[in-house]
C-alpha positions in Angstrom: -12.2 16.7 -16.9 -12.3 17.1 -20.3 -9.3 14.5 -21.1 -11.3 11.7 -18.9 -14.3 11.6 -21.1 -13.2 13.0 -24.4 -10.4 10.9 -26.7 -9.9 13.9 -28.7 -7.1 16.2 -27.7 -6.8 14.7 -24.5 -2.7 14.6 -24.8 -3.2 18.6 -25.2 -5.5 18.7 -22.3 -3.0 16.8 -20.1 -0.2 18.7 -20.8 -2.0 22.6 -20.7 -3.7 21.1 -17.3 0.0 19.9 -16.0 1.6 23.2 -16.8 -1.1 25.4 -14.9 -0.7 23.3 -11.7 3.0 23.7 -12.0 2.5 26.9 -13.1 0.2 27.5 -9.8 2.6 25.4 -7.5 5.7 28.2 -8.7 3.3 30.8 -8.0 2.6 29.3 -4.6 6.2 29.0 -3.7 7.0 32.7 -4.7 4.2 33.9 -2.1 5.6 31.7 0.8 9.0 32.7 0.2 8.3 36.4 0.2 5.7 36.2 3.0 2.5 37.6 1.1 0.5 36.7 4.0 -2.4 38.5 2.0 -3.1 35.1 0.9 -4.7 33.1 3.6 -2.5 30.0 2.9 0.8 32.0 3.4 -0.7 33.2 6.7 -1.5 30.1 8.0 1.5 28.1 7.6 4.4 30.5 7.2 6.1 33.2 8.7 8.3 36.1 7.9 11.1 34.8 10.6 11.5 31.6 9.1 14.6 30.7 6.9 14.2 30.0 3.1 14.0 26.1 3.1 11.3 26.2 5.7 9.3 28.8 3.8 9.4 26.5 0.7 8.5 23.4 2.6 5.4 24.9 3.6 4.6 24.0 0.5 3.4 21.4 1.4 2.7 22.2 5.0 -0.8 22.1 4.4 -3.7 20.4 2.5 -4.4 22.8 0.0 -0.7 22.7 -1.0 0.0 18.7 -0.6 -3.1 18.3 -2.9 -2.0 21.0 -5.7 1.7 19.2 -5.6 -0.4 15.5 -6.0 -2.5 16.8 -8.5 0.5 18.1 -10.5 2.2 14.8 -10.1 -0.8 12.7 -10.9 -1.9 15.1 -14.2 1.9 14.7 -15.2 2.0 11.1 -15.1 -1.6 10.9 -17.0 0.3 13.1 -20.0 2.5 10.4 -20.6 1.4 8.3 -23.3 -2.2 10.0 -23.4 -2.8 10.0 -27.2 -2.1 6.1 -27.5 -5.0 6.0 -25.1 -8.0 6.0 -27.3 -10.9 4.9 -25.3 -13.6 7.4 -24.2 -13.4 6.7 -20.9 -9.8 7.3 -19.5 -9.3 6.6 -16.0 -6.1 7.7 -16.3 -6.8 10.7 -16.6 -10.1 11.2 -14.5 -8.3 9.8 -11.2 -5.9 13.4 -11.5 -9.1 15.4 -12.4 -11.0 14.1 -9.1 -7.6 15.7 -7.5 -7.9 18.6 -9.5 -11.4 19.4 -8.4 -10.4 19.1 -4.6 -7.9 21.7 -5.4 -10.4 24.1 -6.3 -12.6 23.3 -3.7 -9.8 24.3 -1.4 -9.1 27.1 -3.1 -5.4 27.5 -2.4 -5.2 31.6 -3.5 -7.8 33.0 -0.7 -7.1 36.2 0.4 -6.6 36.4 4.3 -9.8 37.6 6.2 -9.4 40.9 7.3 -9.6 39.8 11.2 -6.7 37.2 11.0 -4.6 40.3 9.8 -5.6 42.1 12.4 -5.0 39.7 15.0 -1.6 39.1 14.1 1.3 39.1 11.4 0.9 35.2 10.7 -0.1 32.3 12.4 3.6 30.8 11.7 4.7 27.0 11.2 4.1 24.3 13.3 7.2 23.7 15.7 7.5 19.7 15.0 8.0 20.7 11.3 10.7 23.0 11.3 13.3 20.3 10.2 15.1 19.6 6.9 13.3 16.2 7.0 10.5 18.6 5.9 12.0 19.2 2.8 12.8 15.4 1.6 10.0 13.2 3.6 6.8 14.6 2.6 7.4 15.5 -1.0 8.9 11.9 -1.4 5.8 10.7 -0.4 3.7 12.4 -2.2 5.4 11.4 -5.5 5.1 8.1 -4.2 1.1 8.8 -4.0 1.1 9.9 -7.3 3.0 6.8 -9.0 0.8 4.1 -7.1 -2.2 6.5 -8.3 -1.1 6.0 -11.9 -1.2 2.0 -11.7 -5.1 2.3 -11.2 -6.1 2.9 -14.6 -3.7 -0.4 -16.1 -5.3 -2.5 -13.0 -8.8 -2.1 -14.1 -7.6 -2.4 -17.4 -5.9 -5.5 -16.7 -8.8 -7.1 -14.4 -11.3 -6.8 -16.8 -9.0 -8.9 -19.5 -8.5 -6.4 -22.2 -4.8 -6.3 -21.7 -3.4 -9.2 -22.3 0.6 -8.1 -21.4 1.1 -5.3 -18.3 1.4 -2.3 -19.9 5.5 -1.2 -20.3 5.1 2.4 -18.7 3.4 0.7 -15.8 6.2 -1.5 -14.2 8.6 1.3 -13.8 5.7 3.1 -12.5 5.3 0.8 -9.2 9.2 0.4 -8.9 9.5 4.3 -8.9 6.3 4.3 -6.1 7.8 1.6 -4.1 11.0 3.2 -3.9 10.1 6.7 -3.3 8.1 5.3 -0.7 10.7 3.7 1.1 13.0 6.6 1.1 10.0 8.7 2.3 9.5 6.0 5.4 13.1 6.2 6.1 13.5 10.0 6.0 10.3 9.9 8.3 11.7 7.7 11.0 15.0 9.8 11.1 12.9 12.4 11.8 11.0 10.6 13.9 14.1 9.5 15.6 15.1 13.1 16.1 12.0 14.5 17.3 12.0 14.7 21.1 8.6 13.8 21.4 8.5 10.6 19.8 12.1 9.6 20.1 11.6 6.3 18.2 11.8 5.4 14.5 8.3 3.9 14.4 5.1 3.9 16.6 2.7 2.8 14.6 0.8 5.6 14.4 -2.7 5.6 12.1 -0.8 7.2 9.1 2.4 5.2 9.7 0.3 1.8 9.7 -2.0 3.3 6.8 1.5 3.7 4.4 3.0 0.4 5.6 0.2 -1.0 3.7 0.4 0.7 0.8 4.4 -0.5 1.0 3.1 -3.9 1.2 0.7 -3.9 -1.6 3.4 -2.3 -3.7 5.5 -5.4 -2.6 2.9 -7.6 -3.4 2.6 -6.5 -6.8 6.2 -6.0 -8.1 6.7 -9.8 -7.0 4.3 -11.1 -9.3 4.4 -8.7 -12.5 7.5 -9.7 -13.8 6.4 -12.0 -17.3 2.8 -11.5 -16.5 0.0 -12.2 -18.8 -3.5 -12.9 -18.8 -4.7 -16.2 -18.1 -1.1 -17.4 -16.0 -1.4 -19.0 -12.6 -2.8 -16.4 -10.2 -3.0 -13.7 -13.1 -5.6 -11.5 -11.3 -3.4 -11.1 -8.0 -1.2 -8.3 -9.6 -3.3 -6.0 -11.0 -5.6 -7.0 -7.8 -2.5 -6.1 -5.6 -2.1 -2.5 -7.8 -5.7 -1.5 -7.5 -5.5 -2.0 -3.7 -2.4 -0.2 -3.2 -3.8 2.7 -5.3 -7.4 2.7 -3.1 -5.0 2.6 -0.1 -3.3 5.4 -1.1 -6.6 7.0 -1.3 -7.5 5.8 2.4 -4.0 6.6 3.9 -4.9 10.4 2.8 -8.4 10.0 4.6 -6.8 8.5 7.6 -4.3 11.8 7.5 -7.3 14.3 7.1 -9.8 12.7 9.8 -9.7 13.1 13.3 -11.5 9.7 14.3 -8.3 7.9 15.8 -5.3 10.2 17.5 -2.7 10.6 15.1 0.8 12.6 15.0 0.6 13.0 11.3 -3.1 14.7 11.2 -3.7 17.7 9.1 -5.2 19.9 11.3 -8.7 21.9 10.1 -8.1 19.5 6.8 -12.1 18.6 6.0 -11.5 16.6 2.7 -11.3 13.1 3.8 -14.9 12.6 2.5 -13.3 12.7 -1.0 -10.1 10.9 -0.6 -12.6 7.8 0.8 -15.3 8.3 -1.9 -12.1 8.1 -4.4 -11.1 4.6 -2.6 -14.4 3.4 -2.6 -14.9 4.2 -6.2 -11.6 2.2 -7.4 -12.6 -0.8 -5.4 -15.9 -0.8 -6.9 -14.6 -0.2 -10.1 -12.0 -3.3 -9.5 -15.1 -5.3 -8.6 -17.0 -4.7 -11.8 -14.1 -5.1 -14.0 -12.9 -8.3 -12.4 -16.6 -9.8 -13.1 -16.6 -8.3 -16.6 -13.2 -10.3 -17.1 -14.5 -13.4 -14.9 -14.7 -16.0 -17.9 -11.0 -15.4 -19.7 -10.0 -18.7 -19.8 -7.2 -20.1 -17.7 -3.8 -21.4 -19.6 -2.8 -25.1 -18.5 -0.7 -24.8 -16.3 2.8 -26.3 -16.7 4.5 -27.9 -13.8 5.7 -25.3 -11.1 8.8 -24.7 -9.5 9.7 -24.5 -6.2 11.2 -20.9 -6.8 7.8 -19.8 -8.5 6.2 -20.9 -5.3 8.3 -19.5 -3.0 7.8 -15.8 -5.5 3.8 -17.0 -5.0 4.2 -17.1 -1.2 6.0 -14.2 -0.8 3.5 -12.3 -2.6 0.5 -13.5 -1.0 2.3 -12.7 1.9 3.3 -9.1 1.4 -0.7 -8.7 0.4 -1.7 -10.3 3.3 0.6 -8.6 5.9 -1.0 -5.1 4.0 -4.5 -6.2 4.6 -4.0 -6.9 8.1 -2.5 -3.9 9.1 -5.5 -2.0 7.1 -7.5 -4.0 9.1 -6.5 -2.7 12.2 -7.1 0.5 11.1 -10.6 -0.5 10.7 -10.8 -1.9 14.0 -9.4 1.3 15.8 -12.2 3.7 13.9 -14.8 1.1 14.4 -13.9 0.9 18.2 -13.5 4.9 18.5 -17.1 5.5 16.6 -19.0 2.9 18.8 -17.6 4.7 21.7 -16.0 1.7 23.1 -13.7 2.5 25.9 -9.8 2.1 25.4 -8.0 -0.7 27.6 -5.6 0.3 30.2 -2.8 -1.7 28.1 -2.8 0.9 25.3 -2.7 3.7 27.6 0.9 3.0 29.1 1.5 6.5 30.4 -1.6 7.8 31.7 -1.1 7.1 35.3 2.6 8.8 34.9 1.1 11.8 33.1 -2.2 12.0 35.7 0.3 12.4 38.6 1.5 15.4 37.4 -1.3 16.8 35.9 -3.4 19.4 37.4 -7.0 19.4 38.4 -8.2 21.7 35.3 -5.5 19.4 32.8 -7.0 16.0 34.3 -10.4 16.2 31.9 -8.2 17.1 29.3 -6.1 14.2 29.7 -8.6 11.6 30.0 -10.3 12.8 26.9 -6.7 12.6 24.6 -6.1 9.0 26.6 -9.5 7.8 25.5 -9.1 8.4 21.8 -7.9 5.4 20.0 -5.2 4.4 18.0 -3.5 1.3 16.0 -2.8 -1.1 19.0 0.6 -1.0 17.5 1.7 -3.9 20.3 -0.7 -6.3 19.0 0.2 -5.5 15.3 3.8 -6.0 15.4 3.3 -9.0 17.6 1.0 -10.4 14.7 3.2 -9.4 12.0 7.0 -10.0 13.3 7.1 -13.8 12.1 5.3 -13.4 8.7 7.6 -10.6 7.7 10.7 -12.5 8.9 9.1 -15.6 6.8 8.9 -13.1 4.0 12.5 -11.7 4.4 13.9 -15.5 4.3 11.9 -16.6 1.6 12.4 -13.7 -0.5 16.1 -13.3 0.3 16.7 -17.3 -0.8 14.8 -16.7 -4.4 16.8 -13.5 -5.2 20.2 -15.1 -4.0 19.6 -18.3 -5.4 19.8 -15.9 -8.6 23.7 -15.6 -8.5 24.2 -19.1 -6.7 22.3 -22.0 -5.2 25.0 -22.3 -2.8 25.3 -19.0 -1.5 21.5 -18.8 -1.1 21.9 -21.9 0.7 24.1 -21.1 2.7 22.5 -17.6 4.0 19.3 -19.4 4.5 21.1 -21.4 7.1 22.9 -18.4 8.2 20.1 -16.6 8.8 17.8 -19.1 10.2 20.9 -20.2 13.0 21.1 -16.0 13.9 17.2 -16.5 14.9 17.2 -19.9 16.4 20.0 -18.2 18.4 17.9 -15.0 19.1 
């Protein structure tokens, strides 16, 4: 918090904070590996019979460990270049400080209650998490979240018109965030396909949909960040999509920890979702305030725009709209559940089959489970299929034409013929 509110010794404070957080992570990992069930976190999520790699994977198996890792990532990123940030208020430091405060409130090193210890040696690991993909999927997603959140500070500065050029460190941060998120989603899809309970790579779970929205907003940002300058045509889109991606990241973490919608990714018992939603709201409010501050920035005289430039802008806008449309589906599902709107029968495709197998005592629980809303994946897939195909065609043509105009035209024709045949 000191680093966010005072410029003197900001770099030292952030470096010290990062060291303490990584030290705490190493300590928690050691407690998991040595089965110290006297610590509540170890008792809840681990077990002595687990192999070492799964014990280590439980470092991000619960809300406390997950947010501790996220805070360590965020503070480490904020420490880079901190000495050059001389403004009194520093958003790059305040945002990680918020997650550190949440971690302190969660108390990851709290002692296990004696009543729990008397009940059993440990609660053990969730059976669905006992896969090697647990070592890859979750930390990649968390690293991507941290790199995405690091875009909030330069985005706010750019919206205010006080940063004539996009910061040199922000572009690699965005690229790494997109690459890490893509890899994390990919490993998660393989994991879901292997799990007999799901058996499909994607099912528009609310958390999946939220992460997809982040991925689209990052894509929109990256398609416009090259050669960005304040005052150029559509210059506000680049920082706006970066800030939207950061806010959507906080929303995704809130969705993961809220039980309003049915989800296979929920942290059971986690109650930090109001903090994540508050962070997202504060980012959006700050974005509106900075955009209002920079509203008088004079636009440069636009030169003649080429077809390729229009194609790139269309791809950028398309990615942003798709991400916002996916977020809108989450919002609608939350509203419907909150209002108590009955879930349509076509969104409960397996209810009748399971009802015929259920016993009398199980039927009320089955009805309750199927009455809970989630994202309408069928409608979302129908709405997004053609726009995503169009973005793929336009984006592919734009980048292939850098190699050869003939290659781009030929590949576009082949893909169009293939789509027509299908």
